[in-house]
C-alpha angles and dihedrals in degrees: 000000000000121000097254091055092046094052089054089044091054090053090051091046090054091045090053102038096035091220140015139179120239090247089055092051093046091052092047094052094034094236136109129280089241088060091050089051090055092045093051090049090051091052092050091050088052092057101261106140101229115173122206117208116190111244093006105063132222132336137168118257112265111273097020115129141149106253107197097097135038124183131185119218092263096049092046091047092053093052093045092052092049087050089051090054093049090048092054100043110031133074122278093268093058092038090058089045090053090052092050091047091052090051091051094048093048091046092058094049120100113249096252091055093045090057092048092048092052089050091049093048089056091052100043128060131170116197112188109202128327117328089232086065093070114121115278119228089259093054091048089055092050093051093054090050097044093048088056091046091051093048093047095040095234124158115239133209125204144148114256130202100214112203092214128049111231097208121098132032095299134027114263136187112278113247119256108261095024112151114251118244124244113242135186115200144166106236114226109166146349121228135184116216135157094353098309140089121242134192117215107203142150104257113217092208096049094035089221144084110280137174120236122193108228100222087058092058122097133180097011116186136167119239133215089251123098132198142201116236113229113269111257095017113159127178089222090062092058098089112193087203092070089083097044100094099137116096117207124191125195136174117218124198113255093246090058097050095095094050092046091057091044091053094040114183118234091236096055110129100172141356122203130187112228132172088254095050141278115336111209123191119197130185112209141166093237138345095264088069094074100015097102092037093056094040088054091066092062117191092354092081134052120194112226100181156053093036092217092057090044090054094045089052092050092048091049090049090048091048093049093050089047089052093053091048091051090050091049092050089056092051095052 
C-alpha cells in the first residue's frame, strides 16, 4: 500500500473505530509506529483534525467526516452482502479487497445507521449453495492466475478432465482414470454458476469457444503467446442454452412431485400436472447431463423419451439389480 492510500485508510479506520492507538494502526497496516507517527503528522498538516489523547490513542475531531458518499441502511446492506459473497467465492486478492471495501462502507455511515446495520447483519444470512461448494485452494489459485491471463491477453495451457468422451456417435461419460487431455486456450471470461467456477475460452484444439470447469483443470500455465479478444465479445451473449438441443420427457409419480420441484434440476424447461403424475420436460446437451439425476429417483420416475435414454436407464437399473443379486449370492 502506498503512502497516499494509507493516509486515506487511516482516516477511514479512525472514522470506523472511533479511536485507535499508534500500535493498533501499525499492526493493522503492517508498518512501524514511527511510520504511523509521520502519517498522523502529515494528516494534521493537510488539515485533517486528528486529536491525540494520552493513553487512548488518536481520534477524529467531533463532526469531521468525508462527504463524497452517503448510503442508507438498505443500500449499505446490499453492498455488504455482495462483498460477503465475493469474500467467500473469489481468490485471496479479491477477498482482501472485499474486506477493505466493507470497512470503507461502514466508516462513512452515521453511528445510528452503523448500529442498525450491525443488528441487521446478525439477523439476515444468505447462503448460496452448499458450503462444501466453496472454492478449494486449488481453484482459488486458478482464479488468480486466470484473471491475470485474461487481463494481459495471454494464452494458457492446461490438462483437462472432460466429463464426456468425444469419440463415438454420442457423448458418453469419460471412464474413471482416463488421462486428462492437454489444451491450449485463449481465456476470455470467468463465470460462477451452480456452485462452480467456469472459464470461457477459445479452445485451440476445438477451434471454438468452450467452457472449462476450473476444478477439472490441472497444471495451468501461461504461455508466451498472446491473443486479441474478438471485437464486441460479451459474456452475456454466450448463451449456454445454444447447445441444449435434446429434449427429455419424464413422468414422476404423484407422491414425488413436491420433492422434484424442491430439487429442481438445472435443465428443467417445463413441469405439467397430469392424472398420471408430474410430467417434466428437460432440454439438455446430451443424455449424460440428466442420466444420474433421473436414475436417482428410482421407481418414482419413468423416462418417456428419447427412447435411447429410456433404454439406457432400464439397462443400468437391470445391471444394478444384477449386481445386488450377485453380492447376496456371495454372502449366502
